[in-house]
C-alpha positions as CSV (number, residue, x, y, z in Angstrom):
1,M,-28.0,-72.1,-18.1
2,K,-25.5,-69.2,-18.3
3,Y,-24.4,-67.8,-21.6
4,L,-21.9,-65.2,-22.7
5,I,-22.4,-63.2,-25.9
6,T,-20.1,-60.9,-27.8
7,V,-22.1,-57.9,-29.1
8,S,-21.4,-55.1,-31.6
9,Y,-23.7,-52.2,-32.0
10,D,-24.1,-48.7,-33.6
11,G,-24.3,-46.4,-30.6
12,S,-25.9,-43.6,-32.6
13,K,-29.1,-45.6,-32.8
14,Y,-29.5,-46.2,-29.0
15,W,-29.9,-44.2,-25.9
16,G,-26.8,-45.9,-24.5
17,L,-26.4,-49.4,-23.1
18,Q,-28.2,-49.2,-19.8
19,K,-31.9,-50.0,-19.7
20,L,-34.1,-46.8,-19.6
21,K,-37.8,-46.6,-19.4
22,N,-39.4,-45.8,-22.8
23,K,-36.0,-45.5,-24.5
24,L,-34.3,-47.9,-27.0
25,T,-31.1,-49.2,-25.3
26,V,-28.9,-52.2,-25.9
27,Q,-29.6,-53.8,-22.6
28,G,-33.3,-53.2,-22.9
29,E,-33.5,-54.7,-26.4
30,L,-31.5,-57.8,-25.4
31,E,-33.7,-58.4,-22.3
32,Q,-36.9,-58.0,-24.2
33,I,-35.8,-60.6,-26.8
34,L,-34.5,-63.1,-24.2
35,T,-37.5,-62.7,-21.9
36,K,-39.8,-63.5,-24.8
37,L,-37.7,-66.7,-25.5
38,N,-37.5,-67.7,-21.9
39,E,-41.1,-66.8,-21.1
40,K,-39.8,-65.3,-17.9
41,H,-37.8,-62.2,-17.2
42,V,-34.1,-62.4,-18.1
43,S,-31.6,-60.0,-16.7
44,V,-28.6,-59.1,-18.9
45,K,-25.3,-58.2,-17.3
46,C,-22.7,-56.4,-19.4
47,S,-19.0,-55.7,-19.1
48,G,-19.6,-52.0,-18.6
49,R,-21.9,-49.2,-19.6
50,T,-21.4,-47.3,-22.8
51,D,-23.0,-43.8,-23.0
52,R,-25.4,-42.6,-25.6
53,G,-23.6,-42.4,-29.0
54,V,-20.7,-44.7,-28.0
55,H,-20.2,-47.7,-30.3
56,A,-19.1,-51.2,-29.5
57,L,-17.1,-53.6,-31.5
58,C,-16.8,-56.1,-28.7
59,Q,-19.2,-55.7,-25.8
60,K,-19.6,-58.7,-23.6
61,C,-22.8,-59.7,-21.8
62,H,-24.0,-62.7,-19.8
63,F,-27.4,-63.9,-18.8
64,E,-29.2,-67.0,-17.6
65,I,-32.2,-68.8,-19.1
66,E,-34.0,-71.8,-17.8
67,K,-34.1,-73.8,-21.0
68,K,-30.8,-75.3,-22.2
69,T,-30.2,-74.0,-25.7
70,N,-27.6,-74.7,-28.3
71,P,-25.3,-71.5,-28.4
72,Y,-25.4,-71.5,-32.2
73,R,-29.2,-71.6,-32.3
74,L,-29.4,-69.0,-29.6
75,R,-27.1,-66.6,-31.4
76,Y,-29.1,-67.2,-34.6
77,Y,-32.4,-66.4,-32.8
78,L,-31.0,-63.2,-31.2
79,N,-29.7,-61.9,-34.5
80,R,-33.0,-62.6,-36.2
81,A,-35.0,-60.8,-33.5
82,S,-32.8,-57.8,-32.9
83,S,-32.6,-54.5,-34.8
84,P,-30.1,-54.2,-37.7
85,Y,-28.0,-51.9,-35.5
86,L,-27.1,-54.7,-33.1
87,Y,-25.2,-57.9,-33.9
88,I,-24.3,-61.0,-31.8
89,K,-20.9,-62.0,-33.0
90,D,-20.5,-65.0,-30.7
91,C,-22.4,-67.0,-28.1
92,T,-20.9,-69.5,-25.6
93,E,-22.2,-71.5,-22.7
94,I,-20.5,-70.6,-19.3
95,N,-20.1,-73.3,-16.7
96,D,-18.4,-71.1,-14.1
97,E,-21.0,-70.1,-11.5
98,N,-18.7,-67.2,-10.3
99,F,-18.2,-65.7,-13.8
100,H,-19.7,-62.2,-14.2
101,A,-19.4,-60.2,-17.4
102,R,-18.5,-57.1,-15.5
103,F,-16.6,-58.2,-12.3
104,S,-14.5,-60.8,-14.1
105,V,-13.0,-58.4,-16.6
106,R,-9.2,-58.3,-16.7
107,S,-8.9,-55.4,-19.2
108,K,-10.8,-53.2,-21.6
109,T,-9.6,-51.5,-24.8
110,Y,-11.2,-48.4,-26.2
111,L,-10.6,-46.9,-29.6
112,Y,-11.2,-43.2,-30.5
113,K,-11.4,-41.9,-34.1
114,I,-10.7,-38.3,-35.0
115,N,-11.2,-36.7,-38.5
116,T,-8.6,-34.0,-39.0
117,G,-9.5,-33.4,-42.6
118,E,-12.5,-31.8,-44.2
119,Y,-15.8,-32.1,-42.4
120,D,-17.6,-35.3,-43.4
121,P,-21.3,-35.4,-42.7
122,I,-21.6,-39.1,-43.6
123,K,-19.1,-40.0,-40.8
124,S,-20.5,-37.5,-38.3
125,D,-22.0,-40.3,-36.1
126,Y,-18.8,-42.4,-36.2
127,V,-15.8,-40.1,-35.9
128,Y,-15.1,-36.8,-34.1
129,N,-15.1,-34.2,-36.9
130,Y,-12.4,-32.1,-35.4
131,N,-11.4,-30.9,-38.9
132,K,-8.0,-29.4,-37.9
133,K,-4.5,-30.9,-38.0
134,L,-3.0,-32.2,-34.8
135,D,0.7,-32.8,-33.9
136,I,0.7,-36.5,-33.4
137,D,4.2,-36.6,-32.0
138,L,3.3,-34.2,-29.2
139,M,0.2,-36.3,-28.4
140,K,2.4,-39.4,-28.2
141,K,4.8,-37.8,-25.7
142,A,1.9,-36.6,-23.5
143,S,0.3,-40.1,-23.6
144,V,3.5,-41.6,-22.0
145,L,2.8,-39.4,-18.9
146,I,-0.8,-40.7,-18.6
147,E,0.2,-44.4,-19.0
148,G,0.7,-46.4,-15.8
149,G,-1.0,-46.1,-12.4
150,H,-2.4,-42.8,-11.3
151,D,-5.1,-41.0,-9.4
152,F,-7.3,-39.9,-12.4
153,K,-9.6,-37.6,-10.5
154,A,-8.8,-34.7,-12.9
155,F,-9.9,-36.9,-15.8
156,V,-13.1,-38.2,-14.3
157,C,-16.6,-36.7,-14.2
158,G,-18.8,-37.2,-11.1
159,K,-17.9,-38.4,-7.6
160,H,-16.4,-41.8,-6.9
161,K,-15.0,-43.6,-3.8
162,T,-11.6,-43.8,-5.6
163,Y,-10.1,-42.5,-8.8
164,D,-7.2,-44.9,-8.9
165,S,-6.6,-46.9,-12.1
166,I,-3.9,-48.3,-14.3
167,I,-3.5,-47.5,-18.1
168,D,-1.6,-50.4,-19.7
169,Y,-0.9,-48.4,-22.8
170,I,-2.1,-45.6,-25.1
171,K,-1.4,-46.0,-28.8
172,I,-1.8,-43.1,-31.2
173,Y,-1.5,-43.5,-34.9
174,S,-2.7,-42.3,-38.3
175,S,-5.0,-44.8,-40.0
176,D,-5.1,-42.7,-43.1
177,E,-4.2,-39.2,-44.2
178,N,-7.0,-37.5,-42.3
179,T,-7.8,-39.9,-39.4
180,I,-6.0,-40.2,-36.1
181,E,-6.9,-43.2,-33.9
182,I,-6.2,-43.4,-30.2
183,E,-6.3,-46.8,-28.5
184,I,-6.4,-47.0,-24.7
185,K,-6.1,-50.2,-22.7
186,G,-6.7,-50.6,-18.9
187,K,-8.6,-52.5,-16.3
188,A,-11.0,-49.9,-15.0
189,F,-12.4,-46.7,-16.5
190,Y,-14.5,-44.2,-14.6
191,T,-17.3,-41.8,-16.0
192,Y,-16.1,-40.1,-19.2
193,M,-12.4,-41.0,-18.3
194,V,-11.5,-42.2,-21.8
195,R,-13.2,-39.2,-23.5
196,N,-11.5,-36.8,-21.1
197,I,-8.1,-38.3,-21.8
198,V,-8.7,-38.0,-25.5
199,S,-9.8,-34.4,-25.0
200,I,-6.5,-33.6,-23.2
201,L,-4.5,-35.2,-25.9
202,I,-6.3,-33.2,-28.5
203,L,-5.4,-30.0,-26.6
204,V,-1.8,-31.1,-26.6
205,G,-1.9,-31.9,-30.3
206,S,-3.4,-28.5,-31.1
207,K,-0.6,-26.9,-29.0
208,K,-3.1,-25.2,-26.6
209,I,-1.5,-26.9,-23.6
210,N,1.8,-28.7,-23.0
211,N,3.1,-31.6,-21.0
212,C,3.5,-29.4,-17.9
213,T,-0.3,-29.0,-17.8
214,V,-0.7,-32.8,-18.2
215,K,1.6,-33.4,-15.2
216,K,-0.3,-30.9,-13.1
217,L,-3.6,-32.8,-13.9
218,L,-2.0,-36.0,-12.6
219,E,-0.1,-34.6,-9.7
220,K,-2.5,-32.1,-8.2
221,K,-5.6,-34.3,-9.0
222,E,-7.5,-31.3,-10.1
223,R,-8.3,-29.6,-13.4
224,A,-5.5,-27.3,-14.3
225,V,-7.4,-26.4,-17.5
226,E,-11.0,-26.2,-18.4
227,Y,-12.1,-28.8,-21.0
228,S,-15.1,-31.0,-22.0
229,P,-15.1,-34.7,-22.8
230,A,-14.5,-35.5,-26.4
231,P,-17.7,-36.3,-28.3
232,A,-19.2,-39.8,-27.8
233,C,-19.5,-40.4,-31.6
234,G,-15.8,-41.1,-31.9
235,L,-15.6,-43.7,-29.2
236,Y,-15.6,-47.5,-29.6
237,L,-15.4,-50.3,-27.1
238,K,-12.9,-52.4,-28.9
239,E,-12.0,-55.4,-26.8
240,I,-12.8,-57.1,-23.4
241,L,-10.4,-59.7,-21.9
242,Y,-11.2,-62.1,-19.0
């Protein structure tokens, strides 16, 4: 039987999602628990990889086990057996043979949190402690340029066959006096793409670059300015739609 689970996890406690030898990962933990239940190896397929330190509010994974199990009981078993930093929010049986947690995705939404106030050591694993004020209006104007379909090569790390993607929207707002949140929705995201977009928006908000630089990044498809990806700790996989 094929099942789909919705998983949330604290990325600061794992070496990322993808299974690694002798390292605690989300995929590795799930496969270990399910293999014990199934008494035969179970392969877990996820909607997409999250890097070390990145959190998930709504990761989606599917797997197949030989024994038909009530989804409610299966969810209960997984939550009892997993670490306190991982939680199965939902479990459903999938009857579509062609469904795949990764290849059937229609859109993904990521959330990034930035602390612009005083350094907060308690939140250091869960927000980017930027600790300087940002001009949110400038960031919003720049985000409009990034929305839509583009070749995102200047925003991607590593080599890929294509860098084309479509950003449905970028929302930027203050969730409280010292926290800025950036929400990005699209179908496909390449290596570090979301964190690189955030990094560019921070540079705009800090007035270190302007919209002309953002346009050059998109039009020339090369880095018009040197920058590093925003830290993983502020990033959350928020929603997956099929």
